[in-house]
C-alpha positions in Angstrom: 0.0 0.1 -0.1 1.3 3.8 -1.2 1.1 6.4 1.3 2.1 8.8 -1.1 1.8 12.6 0.3 0.9 14.0 -3.0 -0.7 12.2 -6.1 2.1 11.8 -9.0 -0.3 13.1 -11.6 -1.0 16.7 -9.3 3.1 16.6 -8.8 3.4 16.3 -12.7 1.0 19.1 -13.5 2.8 21.4 -11.1 6.1 20.6 -12.6 4.2 21.3 -16.2 3.2 24.6 -14.7 6.4 25.7 -13.3 8.3 24.5 -16.6 5.7 26.8 -18.5 6.4 29.7 -16.2 9.8 29.3 -16.3 9.6 29.4 -20.2 7.6 32.5 -20.3 9.7 34.3 -18.2 12.7 33.5 -20.0 11.0 34.5 -23.5 10.3 37.8 -21.8 13.9 38.4 -20.6 15.0 37.5 -24.2 12.5 40.0 -25.9 13.3 42.8 -23.6 16.9 42.3 -24.4 16.3 42.3 -28.2 13.9 45.3 -28.0 16.4 47.0 -26.0 19.2 46.3 -28.3 17.0 47.6 -31.4 16.7 51.0 -30.3 20.2 51.6 -28.9 22.2 53.3 -31.8 25.4 51.7 -32.9 27.7 54.2 -32.1 26.9 53.8 -28.5 28.1 50.2 -28.8 31.7 51.3 -30.3 32.1 53.8 -27.8 31.3 51.6 -25.0 33.5 48.8 -26.5 31.0 46.5 -25.7 31.3 44.4 -29.7 28.8 46.4 -32.1 25.3 46.5 -32.6 25.1 43.7 -35.1 26.6 41.3 -33.2 24.2 41.7 -30.3 21.2 41.7 -32.6 22.2 38.5 -34.2 23.4 36.6 -31.0 19.8 37.8 -29.4 17.8 37.0 -32.3 19.1 33.5 -32.9 18.9 32.6 -29.4 15.3 34.1 -29.2 14.4 32.1 -32.0 15.8 28.8 -30.5 13.9 29.6 -27.3 10.7 29.6 -29.2 11.2 26.3 -31.1 13.1 24.6 -28.0 10.3 23.8 -25.5 12.8 22.9 -22.6 13.9 26.3 -21.0 16.7 23.8 -19.5 17.8 22.8 -22.8 21.8 23.9 -23.0 21.3 26.0 -25.9 18.8 27.9 -24.1 20.6 28.5 -21.4 23.5 29.8 -23.2 21.2 32.0 -24.8 19.7 33.2 -21.3 23.0 34.2 -20.1 23.6 36.0 -23.6 20.4 38.2 -22.8 21.5 38.4 -19.0 24.9 39.6 -19.9 23.3 42.0 -22.2 20.8 43.5 -19.7 23.5 43.5 -17.0 26.8 45.0 -18.6 25.9 46.1 -21.8 22.4 48.1 -21.5 23.7 50.2 -18.5 26.6 51.8 -20.4 24.3 52.1 -23.5 21.5 54.2 -21.6 24.6 56.2 -19.6 25.6 57.4 -23.0 22.1 57.9 -24.0 21.2 60.6 -21.1 24.5 62.3 -21.9 
């Protein structure tokens, strides 16, 4: 006789919800990073010495596309894309924003 505290079907349902929530949040992060990269001027990237605009756009578009077509947010390619988006948001974006306000 099994004395499971939670029904396995309920556990799988909760796991699916968490999986889907992670997927949507990471999609939002990548879309936000890409949309921010689009609106910044190429000269700011060069002045900040943070690659160039074409590099960041290509990188973010490729990983956003992969994110959409790979349903697992913990897939290695999705994780690499997530790191790239967070690097853009944490390292590149603050410098570009500070140049815009000058």
